[in-house]
N, C-alpha and C positions, 0 to 999 in steps of 0.2 A: 483467411483475411489478414491482411494486413495491418500493423500496429495502427498508421493511420486509418484503416477502414473502418477500426475498432473505436474511435472515438469520432468519426463522423456518424456512424449507427447512433450510439448515445447523445450524439448536438449536431444533427444534420442541422439546423441554422446557425452554426460557426461558419467561420470562414475559412476557405483555408489557410491563410496564415494564421489564424485564430488558431486552427487546430493544433500547428507547427510550433506555434508559442508556446501550447500548454504543454507538449511531445518533449519541449526543449526542458522544461521544468524537470522532467523527470527523465532527463538524461540523452534522452533521444533524440540527438543533434546533426545527423547528420543523415543525407535523403537515403543512403543507403539500410540506417538502423527505422529510419519513421516508415520506409518501405517493406519494409521485409516481410514476409509472410510468419506468423506466428510459433507456426511447428519447426522454425528454424529459428528461434530463440532460446537462450542461454537460462538457467533457472531465474537467475539474478535476473535475467531480462521482462523473464513474463510477470514474476514481483513486481518491478516495476511499470510496466503494462496494468499490470491490475489496478494499484492502485491510481495511475493515472485514468482509470474507468475510475474506479471510486469517486477521483478528485472531478471528474469532468459532469458527475449526474449521484451525487452524495444518496446513499440510502438513508435511512431514519437508525439502524442498526447495525452492526461490525460487529461481528462471528469471527476472532482469528484465535487460528491455533500453532503456537512454535513459529508464527510468523517470522523473528530473525534465526529459523536454521537454515544454514547455506546461504548467508546471505555477506556480501563484503564488505568492509568497512564504510568504504563510501555509499550504498544503498541503504545500510543498515541506520548511518546517519541522515539520508533522507528519510528512510521510513519514520521515523522518531516525527521530524519535522509536520509530515506530512499527518500524521496521529496526533500529536500537539496541537492540529490547526484540524480536526477533524467535528464539525460540527454537531452529531450526534452522538448516541449514545454505544458505547463499546464492553464486547464482554474479551476480554483477552486474558488467553490461557498462555503461558509465557516461565520459561523456568530460569529467564537471564534476568536475578534480581534488578543491575544493573539499569536496563536498558528500561522495567518498569519506574525503577525511579526517578530517572529521568524523563519518563511519560507524565508524572507526577497523578498518577489514576487517585481518584478521590477515593473510592471506596476497594478493598481487598480481602480474599478470602484464600485458606489454605486447606486441600485437600491431603487429610492423613489417613491414612487406615480408610478409606473408603466415606471418611466423614469431611462435611464440609464445616471447616472453623471460623471463625473471624480469625483477622489478623492483626496480631499484634502490634 
């Protein structure tokens, strides 16, 4: 399926223009980017498409494991904004302390020697 078709499947009532506007917010701006088949996307583009899909139909809970790995700075900044605006609950596993701090997580825990500890 194309990038466009993935969003259309999640939001069949959206007009083509609404879908394109939504994808534009996730840096899919050119026609060839919007119509690209997902198997041709780079890792960063797949992350952006995943975020666009989440934003199109937000689940109640996100489980994210090292989501910042292999992201360019622009995509990471966009991810941060999307996650800040996310209305549901989130469990984030991340070794990048500055990202976690910028996200403003309310509760934190640390795993050490196989034990879950409260974050200081």
